[in-house]
N, C-alpha and C positions, 0 to 999 in steps of 0.2 A: 469340549474337544472331541474330535472323532476318535473312535476306538481303534482305528487302524494306525499302526505305528508308521510314521512317515519314513519315506526313503529318499535320501538326497542323492541325486545323480550328479556326478562330478567328473572333471578331468583332474588328474593327480596334482598338477602344478598351476591350476587356474586360480588367479587372485580374485576373480569374480565368485568362484566357488568358496574361497576362503571367507569372503564377505557374508555369504549365506550361512556358512558353517558357524561362523562367529556369532551371528544373530541367533541361530537355533540354540547354541550352547549358552549364550547370555540369558535367554529366556527359559532355560531349563527344559527344552523340548527333548524328549526321548526319541531318537531317530537312528536309523541305520544309514550307512553310506555305501554307495556302489559306484566304482570308478568305471567309466566307459572308455573304450579305445577311440581315439580321434581318427576320423576316416569312416570306419564302420558305424560310428555314432549317428551319421546322417540317416541311414536306413533305420536304425533303432529308434530315433526320435520321430520319424514319419509313422512308425508303427504305434506310437503313443498318440498321434493326432495333434501334436503341438504345432504352433504356427511356423517355427523354424527349427534349426538344428543346434541352437546355442544351449549351453549349460551355464548355471545350475538349473536343474529341474527337481521339483519336489513332488513325489508321488504320494497321494493320500487315498489309497484304495482306488476307486473309480475316478477320482478327481486328480487333475494334474496341474501344477503351477509351474510356470517357466519364467525365469529371470530373478535376479537377486532382489530387486525392489519389491516384487510381488511376494517373494518368500519372507522378506522382512515384515511386510504388512501382515501376512498370515501368522508369523511367529508372535507378533505383538498381540494379536487378537486371541491367540491360544497359549499365552504364557502361563507358567505354573505359579508365578508369584505376581499378584496384581500390583505390588509396590514397585516392581521393576519396569522401567520404561525407557526406551530410546526416543520417545516422542516428546514433543513440547508444543502444545497447541498455540501458545503465544508467539512462537517463532517458526511455525510450521512452514511458511512459504520460503523463508531463508534456508531452513534445513533442507528442504527438497531441492532448492536451487543448487546448493553445495553438493548434494548427492548426485544430481544430474551432471554437474561439472566433473565429479569423480568418475562416474560411469562413462561419460561420453568423451572426456578429454584425458584426464590423468591416467585412468586404467588403460585406455586405448594406446597411449604413447609409451607407457611402461611395457606393455606387451609387444608393441611394434619395435621398439628399440632393442629389446632383448632378443627377439626372434630374428631381426635383421642382422644381428651380429653372430647368430649361431645356426640358423636353419641350413645354410649352405656350407658354412665353414666348419661346423662341429655337429654333423648329423648324428653321430654315434651318441653324443651326450643328450641330444634332444630325444632320440629314440628311447634311451634309458629312462629319461624323466617322464616321457609320455606313456611308456608301456611296461616299465620295470616292475610295477606291482600287480600286473595282470597275469592271468594264467598262461602257460606255455603255448597253448593252441592259439589264443587271441594274440599273443605277442608275435607268433609266427606269421599270422595273417597281416598284422601291422607292418612287419618288416618286408613282406612281399609287396605290399601296396605302397611302401614308403615313397618311391619316386613320384607317384601320382599325388599322394598326400602332401608331400613337401611342396610340389608345384602349386597345389590348390591353396595351401596355407600362405605361401608367398603372395599369391594373387589376391586372396581374400583379405589378408591382413595388411596388404601393401608393405611387405616386409623384405624386399630385396636388399642386398647389402648396400646399394647406393643411396638408400633413404636414411642411413644412420645420421648424417649431419642435420637433416631436416627434422627427424624425430627427436633428436637430442635437444635441438633448439626449442621445439614445441613443448617438450617435457620441462625444460628449464624455465620456460615462461610460466608454466603452472606452478613450479616450485617457488618461483619468485613471488607469485600471488600468495602462496601458502605461507611463505616467510613473512610477508607483510601482514597477513591475517593473524599471525601468532606473535606479532611484536608486543613487547612488554611482558613477556613470559606467560602469555595467555595459555590456560590449560585446556580449554574447550573452544571449538570453533564457533559455537553458538550457545548463548546462555551460560548457566552455571552448573551443568551436569553433562555427562556423556550422552550424546544423541547419535542418531543414525548418520548424521553428517560426519562426526568423528570416526565412527566405525567404517563408513564407506571410504573416506580418504585414507585412513590408516591401512585398511586391508588391501586397497588397490595399489598402495605403495609398498606392500609387504615384500615383494620380490627384491627390493633394495634395502630392506631393514634387517639389521644384524640378527635379532632374535628369531625372526620368522624365516630368513633365508638359510640359517643353519639347519632348520628342519626341512626346508623345501629342497635344498640341493645336497643333502647329506649323502645321497647315493652316487654322486659323480664328482669329478674334479672340475671345478669351475674354470673356464678358459681365462687366460691372462687378460684379455681385453674386457671381459665382464668384471673381473676383479678390479680393473682400473676404473670401470664405470662406477662400481660401488664406492671406491675410494674417492672418486671425484665429487660425490654428493653427500657422503655420509656425515660430514661435519656441518652441513647446513642445519640451521635451527629447526626447520620442518622435519628433517629426518631424525633429529634428536627427539622431537615431539612424537614421531611415529614409534620410536623405540620405547619411549616412556609410556605411551598409551598401551602398547603391547604388554609391558611389564605390569602395569596397574590393572588392566581390564581384560587381558586375554589369558 
């Protein structure tokens, strides 16, 4: 393992960052975490020379990794306990297929649905969640730039208020798939132990899961429409599975 202590670059409420954070914790990686301000992060990421402005980013001295899948790969290779593994060579293709589904569909629609209901209707809450744990100067810059940041987020994430029905339907389709996958009380999505497929799906549904959302939203009063969204899906078998996975493995 490199002698440089890794630094995880995150957004405070990003579920993709939670996925990377969980993997680093699982594998016993000693790391620090630095939260970046959304908006100014675009310039900050360019200075690192990474392909785009997305987080999570893992800084390893002069080496920089971008993306949760890449960070999971690195964490596995640099784990402190060789007996611990989220990999399964026998089922690798299936695991990667599920992780791709989590990254490209489940996580995208979770983010889109929540932002579509809050970016324009509850900007004060979003500002607190995005900037609340940053220093006063950075927070001030974020507030000044907010109209531009808000507009860019709506466009980039396709998260205008009128997309709520479409996003909800797409997320529900993914939850239907997950419910079917878990039929019969199945504990793991693939094989007989926790894999990166489980970690990816559970972490990217974390904003809707009771245990994780209590930590994620503790600084704000959650809007009524978001509470209704939580209540709408929390009794689903798949959300019960997410909660159980968090209790047992996080």
